[in-house]
Structure formats: C-alpha cells, structure tokens
DSSP file (Angstrom, degrees, kcal/mol; ACC not computed):
  #  RESIDUE AA STRUCTURE BP1 BP2  ACC     N-H-->O    O-->H-N    N-H-->O    O-->H-N    TCO  KAPPA ALPHA  PHI   PSI    X-CA   Y-CA   Z-CA
    1    1 A X              0   0    0      0, 0.0     2,-0.3     0, 0.0    36,-0.3   0.000 360.0 360.0 360.0 148.2    0.0    0.0    0.0
    2    2 A X  E     -A   36   0A   0     34,-3.0    34,-2.4     2,-0.0     2,-0.4  -0.914 360.0-124.5-143.9 173.9    1.1    3.5   -0.7
    3    3 A X  E     -A   35   0A   0     -2,-0.3     2,-0.5    32,-0.2    32,-0.2  -0.980   8.6-158.9-129.1 131.0    0.1    7.1   -0.3
    4    4 A X  E     -A   34   0A   0     30,-2.9    30,-2.6    -2,-0.4     2,-0.5  -0.937  14.2-164.4-101.7 126.3   -0.2    9.9   -3.0
    5    5 A X  E     -A   33   0A   0     -2,-0.5     2,-0.5    28,-0.2    28,-0.2  -0.963  12.5-179.9-110.8 128.6   -0.2   13.4   -1.6
    6    6 A X  E     -A   32   0A   0     26,-2.4    26,-2.9    -2,-0.5     2,-0.3  -0.960  20.8-174.3-124.1 110.2   -1.3   16.3   -3.6
    7    7 A X  E     +     0   0A   0     -2,-0.5    24,-0.2    24,-0.2     3,-0.1  -0.756  48.4   8.0-115.2 149.8   -1.0   19.5   -1.5
    8    8 A X  E     +     0   0A   0     -2,-0.3     2,-0.5     1,-0.2    -1,-0.2   0.771  62.8 175.1  58.8  34.2   -1.8   23.1   -1.9
    9    9 A X  E     -A   30   0A   0     21,-2.0    21,-2.5    -3,-0.3     2,-0.4  -0.657  21.3-152.0 -68.7 122.4   -3.8   23.0   -5.1
   10   10 A X  E     +A   29   0A   0     -2,-0.5     2,-0.4    19,-0.2    19,-0.2  -0.833  20.8 172.2-110.3 133.3   -5.0   26.5   -5.3
   11   11 A X  E     -A   28   0A   0     17,-2.7    17,-3.0    -2,-0.4     2,-0.6  -0.983  30.2-140.5-137.6 146.5   -8.1   27.6   -7.1
   12   12 A X  E     +A   27   0A   0     -2,-0.4    15,-0.2    15,-0.2     2,-0.2  -0.960  45.8 160.3-100.9 114.7  -10.1   30.9   -7.4
   13   13 A X  E     -A   26   0A   0     13,-2.3    13,-2.4    -2,-0.6    52,-0.1  -0.781  48.8-121.3-139.5 177.0  -13.7   29.8   -7.2
   14   14 A X        +     0   0    0     50,-0.4     2,-0.3    11,-0.2    54,-0.1  -0.384  56.0 137.2-122.2  52.7  -17.2   31.0   -6.4
   15   15 A X        +     0   0    0     52,-0.2    54,-0.2    11,-0.1     2,-0.2  -0.686  22.1 106.7 -97.3 150.7  -18.4   28.9   -3.5
   16   16 A X        -     0   0    0     52,-2.4    54,-0.2    -2,-0.3     6,-0.1  -0.694  66.9-110.3 154.3 158.3  -20.2   30.2   -0.5
   17   17 A X  S    S+     0   0    0     -2,-0.2     2,-0.2    52,-0.1    -1,-0.1   0.875  96.0  72.3 -71.1 -42.5  -23.5   30.4    1.4
   18   18 A X  S >> S-     0   0    0     51,-0.1     4,-1.2     1,-0.1     3,-0.7  -0.531  82.3-127.9 -86.7 146.4  -23.9   34.1    0.7
   19   19 A X  H >> S+     0   0    0      1,-0.3     3,-0.7     2,-0.2     4,-0.7   0.905 109.0  57.8 -53.5 -47.7  -24.8   35.5   -2.7
   20   20 A X  H >>>S+     0   0    0      1,-0.3     4,-3.3     2,-0.2     3,-0.8   0.837 101.2  55.2 -57.3 -35.9  -21.9   37.9   -2.6
   21   21 A X  H <>5S+     0   0    0     -3,-0.7     4,-1.4     1,-0.3    -1,-0.3   0.872 105.8  53.2 -67.1 -34.2  -19.4   35.0   -2.2
   22   22 A X  H <<5S+     0   0    0     -4,-1.2    -1,-0.3    -3,-0.7    -2,-0.2   0.588 116.2  39.7 -74.8 -11.5  -20.8   33.5   -5.4
   23   23 A X  H <<5S+     0   0    0     -3,-0.8    -2,-0.2    -4,-0.7    -1,-0.2   0.810 124.6  32.5-100.3 -48.6  -20.3   36.7   -7.3
   24   24 A X  H  <5S-     0   0    0     -4,-3.3    -3,-0.2    -5,-0.2    -2,-0.2   0.906  94.5-157.8 -79.5 -43.3  -17.0   37.9   -6.0
   25   25 A X     << -     0   0    0     -4,-1.4     2,-0.3    -5,-0.5   -11,-0.2  -0.232   2.5-136.5  88.3 176.1  -15.3   34.6   -5.4
   26   26 A X  E     -A   13   0A   0    -13,-2.4   -13,-2.3    -4,-0.1     2,-0.4  -0.958  24.2 -86.9-161.0 171.0  -12.4   33.7   -3.1
   27   27 A X  E     -A   12   0A   0     72,-0.3    72,-2.7    -2,-0.3     2,-0.4  -0.752  40.8-170.0 -91.9 140.8   -9.2   31.6   -3.0
   28   28 A X  E     -AB  11  98A   0    -17,-3.0   -17,-2.7    -2,-0.4     2,-0.4  -0.945  10.6-154.4-128.7 142.2   -9.4   28.0   -2.1
   29   29 A X  E     -AB  10  97A   0     68,-2.5    68,-3.1    -2,-0.4     2,-0.4  -0.972   9.3-163.4-122.1 141.4   -6.8   25.4   -1.3
   30   30 A X  E     -AB   9  96A   0    -21,-2.5   -21,-2.0    -2,-0.4     2,-0.4  -0.987   4.6-172.1-127.8 123.6   -7.3   21.7   -1.7
   31   31 A X  E     - B   0  95A   0     64,-2.4    64,-2.6    -2,-0.4     2,-0.4  -0.922   8.2-167.0-112.8 138.1   -5.1   18.8   -0.2
   32   32 A X  E     -AB   6  94A   0    -26,-2.9   -26,-2.4    -2,-0.4     2,-0.5  -0.978  14.9-171.9-126.9 138.6   -5.5   15.2   -1.2
   33   33 A X  E     -AB   5  93A   0     60,-2.6    60,-2.7    -2,-0.4     2,-0.5  -0.998  13.6-173.8-122.3 126.1   -4.3   12.0    0.3
   34   34 A X  E     -AB   4  92A   0    -30,-2.6   -30,-2.9    -2,-0.5     2,-0.5  -0.979  11.0-154.2-124.3 122.0   -5.0    8.9   -1.8
   35   35 A X  E     +AB   3  91A   0     56,-3.1    55,-3.1    -2,-0.5    56,-1.3  -0.844  29.9 152.9 -96.4 133.5   -4.2    5.4   -0.6
   36   36 A X  E     -AB   2  89A   0    -34,-2.4   -34,-3.0    -2,-0.5     2,-0.7  -0.971  51.3 -97.2-153.3 159.0   -3.6    2.8   -3.3
   37   37 A X        -     0   0    0     51,-0.6     4,-0.3    -2,-0.3     3,-0.3  -0.761  35.0-177.8 -84.5 115.6   -1.7   -0.4   -3.9
   38   38 A X     >  +     0   0    0     -2,-0.7     4,-1.9     1,-0.2     5,-0.2   0.161  50.8 106.3-103.5  17.0    1.6    0.6   -5.6
   39   39 A X  H  > S+     0   0    0      2,-0.2     4,-1.1     1,-0.2    -1,-0.2   0.919  81.8  44.1 -66.0 -43.6    2.9   -2.8   -6.2
   40   40 A X  H >> S+     0   0    0     -3,-0.3     4,-3.0     1,-0.2     3,-0.6   0.961 115.2  45.9 -67.7 -52.0    2.3   -2.9  -10.0
   41   41 A X  H 3> S+     0   0    0      8,-0.6     4,-2.0    -4,-0.3    -1,-0.2   0.810 108.2  57.3 -65.4 -27.3    3.5    0.6  -10.8
   42   42 A X  H 3< S+     0   0    0     -4,-1.9    -1,-0.2     2,-0.2    -2,-0.2   0.855 116.6  36.2 -62.7 -35.0    6.6    0.1   -8.7
   43   43 A X  H << S+     0   0    0     -4,-1.1    -2,-0.2    -3,-0.6    -1,-0.2   0.876 125.9  35.9 -84.5 -43.1    7.5   -3.0  -10.8
   44   44 A X  H  < S-     0   0    0     -4,-3.0    -3,-0.2    -5,-0.1    -2,-0.2   0.755  81.1-147.6 -85.3 -24.2    6.3   -1.8  -14.2
   45   45 A X     <  +     0   0    0     -4,-2.0     2,-0.4    -5,-0.3    -4,-0.1   0.851  54.8 136.0  49.4  37.8    7.2    1.9  -14.1
   46   46 A X    >   -     0   0    0     -6,-0.2     3,-2.2    -5,-0.1     4,-0.2  -0.967  57.9-143.7-121.9 128.8    4.1    2.3  -16.3
   47   47 A X  G >  S+     0   0    0     -2,-0.4     3,-1.6     1,-0.3    -1,-0.1   0.776  98.5  65.5 -59.9 -28.7    1.5    5.1  -15.8
   48   48 A X  G 3  S+     0   0    0      1,-0.3    -1,-0.3     3,-0.1     4,-0.1   0.578 100.6  53.6 -72.5  -5.6   -1.4    2.8  -16.8
   49   49 A X  G <  S+     0   0    0     -3,-2.2    -8,-0.6    -9,-0.1    -1,-0.3   0.371 106.4  64.8 -97.6  -3.3   -0.6    0.7  -13.7
   50   50 A X  S <  S-     0   0    0     -3,-1.6     2,-0.6    -4,-0.2    37,-0.1  -0.695  94.9 -95.7-121.8 165.6   -0.8    3.7  -11.4
   51   51 A X        -     0   0    0     -2,-0.2     2,-0.9    37,-0.1    37,-0.1  -0.794  47.3-130.2 -79.0 118.1   -3.3    6.3  -10.1
   52   52 A X     >  -     0   0    0     -2,-0.6     4,-1.6     1,-0.2     3,-0.3  -0.608  21.6-168.3 -81.1 105.9   -2.6    9.1  -12.5
   53   53 A X  H  > S+     0   0    0     -2,-0.9     4,-2.0     1,-0.2    -1,-0.2   0.710  84.6  62.3 -73.8 -17.2   -2.2   12.2  -10.3
   54   54 A X  H  > S+     0   0    0      2,-0.2     4,-1.8     1,-0.2    -1,-0.2   0.892 107.0  44.9 -64.2 -41.8   -2.3   14.5  -13.3
   55   55 A X  H  > S+     0   0    0     -3,-0.3     4,-2.0     2,-0.2    -2,-0.2   0.829 107.9  58.2 -70.9 -31.4   -5.8   13.3  -14.0
   56   56 A X  H  X S+     0   0    0     -4,-1.6     4,-2.5     2,-0.2     5,-0.2   0.958 107.3  48.6 -60.9 -48.9   -6.6   13.6  -10.2
   57   57 A X  H  X S+     0   0    0     -4,-2.0     4,-2.9     1,-0.2     5,-0.2   0.918 109.7  51.8 -58.5 -44.4   -5.7   17.4  -10.5
   58   58 A X  H  X S+     0   0    0     -4,-1.8     4,-2.0     1,-0.2    -1,-0.2   0.884 110.1  48.3 -57.8 -41.5   -7.9   17.7  -13.5
   59   59 A X  H  X S+     0   0    0     -4,-2.0     4,-2.3     2,-0.2    -1,-0.2   0.891 112.6  47.8 -67.8 -42.9  -10.9   16.1  -11.7
   60   60 A X  H  X S+     0   0    0     -4,-2.5     4,-2.5     1,-0.2    -2,-0.2   0.932 111.1  51.8 -66.7 -42.2  -10.4   18.4   -8.7
   61   61 A X  H  X S+     0   0    0     -4,-2.9     4,-0.8    -5,-0.2    -2,-0.2   0.896 109.9  50.2 -55.5 -42.5  -10.1   21.4  -11.0
   62   62 A X  H >< S+     0   0    0     -4,-2.0     3,-0.8    -5,-0.2     4,-0.2   0.924 111.4  46.8 -60.9 -46.1  -13.3   20.5  -12.6
   63   63 A X  H >< S+     0   0    0     -4,-2.3     3,-1.6     1,-0.2    -2,-0.2   0.864 107.3  56.7 -68.7 -36.3  -15.2   20.0   -9.4
   64   64 A X  H 3< S+     0   0    0     -4,-2.5   -50,-0.4     1,-0.3    -1,-0.2   0.707  98.3  62.6 -64.9 -19.2  -13.9   23.3   -8.0
   65   65 A X  T << S+     0   0    0     -4,-0.8     2,-0.6    -3,-0.8    -1,-0.3   0.540  86.8  85.6 -82.7  -7.9  -15.4   25.1  -11.1
   66   66 A X  S <  S-     0   0    0     -3,-1.6     2,-0.0    -4,-0.2   -53,-0.0  -0.848  87.7-120.7 -98.8 121.5  -19.0   23.9  -10.0
   67   67 A X        +     0   0    0     -2,-0.6     2,-0.3   -52,-0.1   -52,-0.2  -0.331  37.3 175.2 -67.2 141.3  -20.5   26.4   -7.5
   68   68 A X        -     0   0    0     -4,-0.1   -52,-2.4   -54,-0.1     3,-0.1  -0.963  32.6-141.9-141.2 153.0  -21.4   25.0   -4.1
   69   69 A X  S    S+     0   0    0     -2,-0.3     2,-0.3   -54,-0.2   -51,-0.1   0.828  84.4  44.5 -82.9 -32.9  -22.7   26.6   -0.9
   70   70 A X     >  -     0   0    0    -54,-0.2     4,-2.1     1,-0.1     3,-0.2  -0.890  68.0-137.8-124.7 141.6  -20.8   24.4    1.6
   71   71 A X  H  > S+     0   0    0     -2,-0.3     4,-2.3     1,-0.2     5,-0.2   0.843 108.6  60.7 -63.1 -33.7  -17.1   23.2    1.8
   72   72 A X  H  > S+     0   0    0      1,-0.2     4,-2.1     2,-0.2    -1,-0.2   0.881 103.8  48.5 -61.1 -37.7  -18.6   19.8    2.9
   73   73 A X  H  > S+     0   0    0     -3,-0.2     4,-2.6     2,-0.2    -2,-0.2   0.931 110.2  50.5 -69.9 -44.3  -20.4   19.6   -0.4
   74   74 A X  H  X S+     0   0    0     -4,-2.1     4,-2.3     1,-0.2    -2,-0.2   0.940 111.9  48.1 -56.8 -48.5  -17.3   20.5   -2.4
   75   75 A X  H  X S+     0   0    0     -4,-2.3     4,-2.4     1,-0.2    -1,-0.2   0.912 112.5  48.3 -58.6 -46.1  -15.3   17.8   -0.6
   76   76 A X  H  X S+     0   0    0     -4,-2.1     4,-3.0     1,-0.2    -1,-0.2   0.906 111.2  50.5 -65.0 -41.8  -17.9   15.2   -1.1
   77   77 A X  H  X S+     0   0    0     -4,-2.6     4,-2.4     2,-0.2    -2,-0.2   0.904 110.6  50.1 -60.9 -42.9  -18.2   16.0   -4.9
   78   78 A X  H  X S+     0   0    0     -4,-2.3     4,-2.3     2,-0.2    -2,-0.2   0.934 112.4  46.5 -62.5 -48.9  -14.5   15.7   -5.2
   79   79 A X  H  X S+     0   0    0     -4,-2.4     4,-2.4     1,-0.2     5,-0.2   0.959 113.4  48.4 -58.3 -54.3  -14.4   12.3   -3.5
   80   80 A X  H  X S+     0   0    0     -4,-3.0     4,-2.3     1,-0.2    -1,-0.2   0.893 111.6  48.5 -57.1 -44.6  -17.3   11.0   -5.5
   81   81 A X  H  X S+     0   0    0     -4,-2.4     4,-1.8    -5,-0.2    -1,-0.2   0.872 110.4  51.7 -70.0 -33.0  -15.9   12.1   -8.9
   82   82 A X  H  X S+     0   0    0     -4,-2.3     4,-2.1     2,-0.2     3,-0.2   0.958 113.2  44.8 -68.2 -46.6  -12.4   10.6   -8.1
   83   83 A X  H  < S+     0   0    0     -4,-2.4    -2,-0.2     1,-0.2    -1,-0.2   0.909 114.2  51.3 -63.0 -38.6  -14.0    7.2   -7.2
   84   84 A X  H  < S+     0   0    0     -4,-2.3    -1,-0.2    -5,-0.2    -2,-0.2   0.818 120.3  30.6 -68.1 -33.8  -16.2    7.4  -10.2
   85   85 A X  H  < S+     0   0    0     -4,-1.8     2,-0.4    -3,-0.2    -1,-0.2   0.595 112.7  59.5-108.7 -13.1  -13.5    8.1  -12.8
   86   86 A X     <  -     0   0    0     -4,-2.1     2,-0.3    -5,-0.2     3,-0.3  -0.900  62.8-145.3-120.9 150.2  -10.3    6.3  -11.3
   87   87 A X  S    S+     0   0    0     -2,-0.4    -3,-0.0     1,-0.2    -2,-0.0  -0.761  73.8  36.6-102.9 153.1   -9.5    2.8  -10.5
   88   88 A X  S    S+     0   0    0      1,-0.3   -51,-0.6    -2,-0.3     2,-0.5   0.488  70.1 138.9  92.2   3.8   -7.3    1.5   -7.7
   89   89 A X  E     +B   36   0A   0     -3,-0.3    -1,-0.3     1,-0.2   -53,-0.2  -0.717  23.8 177.2 -84.3 128.4   -8.2    4.0   -5.0
   90   90 A X  E     -     0   0A   0    -55,-3.1     2,-0.3    -2,-0.5   -54,-0.2   0.804  69.9  -3.0 -94.1 -40.6   -8.5    2.3   -1.5
   91   91 A X  E     -B   35   0A   0    -56,-1.3   -56,-3.1     2,-0.0     2,-0.4  -0.988  58.7-159.0-156.7 142.8   -9.2    5.5    0.5
   92   92 A X  E     -B   34   0A   0     -2,-0.3    24,-2.3   -58,-0.2     2,-0.4  -0.984   3.3-172.5-125.5 135.7   -9.3    9.3   -0.1
   93   93 A X  E     -BC  33 115A   0    -60,-2.7   -60,-2.6    -2,-0.4     2,-0.4  -0.999  13.9-173.5-121.9 127.6   -8.9   12.1    2.4
   94   94 A X  E     -BC  32 114A   0     20,-2.5    20,-2.5    -2,-0.4     2,-0.5  -0.956  10.7-164.2-122.6 139.8   -9.7   15.6    1.0
   95   95 A X  E     -BC  31 113A   0    -64,-2.6   -64,-2.4    -2,-0.4     2,-0.5  -0.993   5.3-168.6-120.5 126.2   -9.2   18.9    2.8
   96   96 A X  E     -BC  30 112A   0     16,-2.0    16,-2.0    -2,-0.5     2,-0.4  -0.959   7.1-170.4-115.2 125.4  -10.9   22.0    1.3
   97   97 A X  E     -BC  29 111A   0    -68,-3.1   -68,-2.5    -2,-0.5     2,-0.6  -0.968  14.0-155.3-121.5 132.8   -9.9   25.4    2.7
   98   98 A X  E >   -BC  28 110A   0     12,-2.9    12,-1.6    -2,-0.4     3,-0.5  -0.928  23.0-139.0-101.7 121.8  -11.5   28.7    2.1
   99   99 A X  E 3  S- C   0 109A   0    -72,-2.7   -72,-0.3    -2,-0.6    10,-0.3  -0.567  74.2  -2.3 -89.5 146.3   -9.0   31.4    2.6
  100  100 A X  T 3  S-     0   0    0      8,-2.6    -1,-0.2    -2,-0.3     8,-0.2   0.934  84.4-159.1  45.5  58.3  -10.0   34.7    4.4
  101  101 A X    <   -     0   0    0     -3,-0.5     2,-1.7     6,-0.1     4,-0.3  -0.321  23.3-112.4 -69.6 149.3  -13.6   33.7    4.9
  102  102 A X        +     0   0    0      1,-0.2    -1,-0.1     2,-0.1     4,-0.1  -0.590  67.2 134.2 -84.8  87.3  -16.1   36.5    5.5
  103  103 A X  S    S-     0   0    0     -2,-1.7    -1,-0.2     2,-0.5     3,-0.1   0.111  81.1 -91.4-122.7  21.0  -17.0   35.6    9.0
  104  104 A X  S    S+     0   0    0      1,-0.2     2,-0.3    -3,-0.1    -2,-0.1   0.571  99.9  46.6  87.9   8.1  -16.9   39.1   10.7
  105  105 A X  S    S-     0   0    0     -4,-0.3     2,-0.8     2,-0.0    -2,-0.5  -0.928 100.1 -63.3-159.8-176.0  -13.2   39.0   11.8
  106  106 A X        +     0   0    0     -2,-0.3     2,-0.4    -3,-0.1    -4,-0.1  -0.719  58.8 161.3 -83.9 111.9   -9.7   38.2   10.7
  107  107 A X        -     0   0    0     -2,-0.8    -7,-0.1    -6,-0.2    -6,-0.1  -1.000  33.4-152.9-131.8 127.5   -9.5   34.6   10.0
  108  108 A X  S    S-     0   0    0     -2,-0.4    -8,-2.6     1,-0.3     2,-0.3   0.905  71.6 -31.2 -68.2 -43.6   -6.8   33.0    7.9
  109  109 A X  E     -C   99   0A   0    -10,-0.3     2,-0.4    -9,-0.1    -1,-0.3  -0.980  43.6-140.1-166.8 163.9   -8.9   30.1    6.6
  110  110 A X  E     -C   98   0A   0    -12,-1.6   -12,-2.9    -2,-0.3     2,-0.3  -0.990  31.0-174.2-129.5 138.6  -11.7   27.7    7.4
  111  111 A X  E     -C   97   0A   0     -2,-0.4     2,-0.3   -14,-0.2   -14,-0.2  -0.918  19.9-157.6-136.5 155.7  -11.3   24.0    6.3
  112  112 A X  E     -C   96   0A   0    -16,-2.0   -16,-2.0    -2,-0.3     2,-0.5  -0.975   9.9-161.1-124.9 147.6  -13.2   20.7    6.2
  113  113 A X  E     +C   95   0A   0     -2,-0.3     2,-0.4   -18,-0.2   -18,-0.2  -0.983  12.3 177.0-132.8 124.1  -11.5   17.4    6.0
  114  114 A X  E     -C   94   0A   0    -20,-2.5   -20,-2.5    -2,-0.5     2,-0.3  -0.974   8.3-166.5-127.8 137.6  -13.4   14.3    4.8
  115  115 A X  E      C   93   0A   0     -2,-0.4   -22,-0.2   -22,-0.2    -2,-0.0  -0.933 360.0 360.0-123.3 147.5  -12.2   10.7    4.3
  116  116 A X              0   0    0    -24,-2.3   -23,-0.2    -2,-0.3    -1,-0.1   0.263 360.0 360.0-152.1 360.0  -13.9    7.9    2.5
C-alpha cells in the first residue's frame, strides 16, 4: 500500500453560502491523500498501472469550477468524482480550505476534512 499526496492545489472559485461570495469569489486550497496499492507501478514503471495524479488534479479542478454553498459539499463531490473516474483507490482524504472567509473578523482560513 502507498500514499499519494497532492498538496496546496490553489483555485479561485465562487463557493459560499452568501450571494456575494458566489459573485466575488475567493481563494481555496485543496489537499488530497490517496491510498492505493503501488505494487504494480513500482515494478512496471508504467503510468497505466498507477493512479494518474495529473488526472486527479484535472478532476479536482473540474469540481472546483462547480458552484457550491458548503465546503462539505465540495469535498464530497471531489471524492465522488475521483472514485467514479479512477480505479485502484482504496481511500481518499480531502481537505478543502477557504482563505480569508467572510466571518466578521480576521480569519486565515476555514477548512473541512473528509475521508472515504
């Protein structure tokens, strides 16, 4: 078993509960941990035997382009899309962070972490 980490994927997106957030947008960071069996790609050195992390990024980018109200929903959509489109994934943990959220004070970020 092995782990693929993709960290600090940065997106400008239009997620949020408030209408203004969906108009103005905000910066989001996404971190992924993917557990997978790496026995075959370690031996073959062939991308077709591995979880393609370039494709993982493309899927995350696509999901970040779809407006959502909640970080929990975004994280769930990312997990669902990855399982639907890629083979060999045993477990996914995704962290979605909204930078400088409009919560009435100075806050660096708010995040959710979901595993499946």
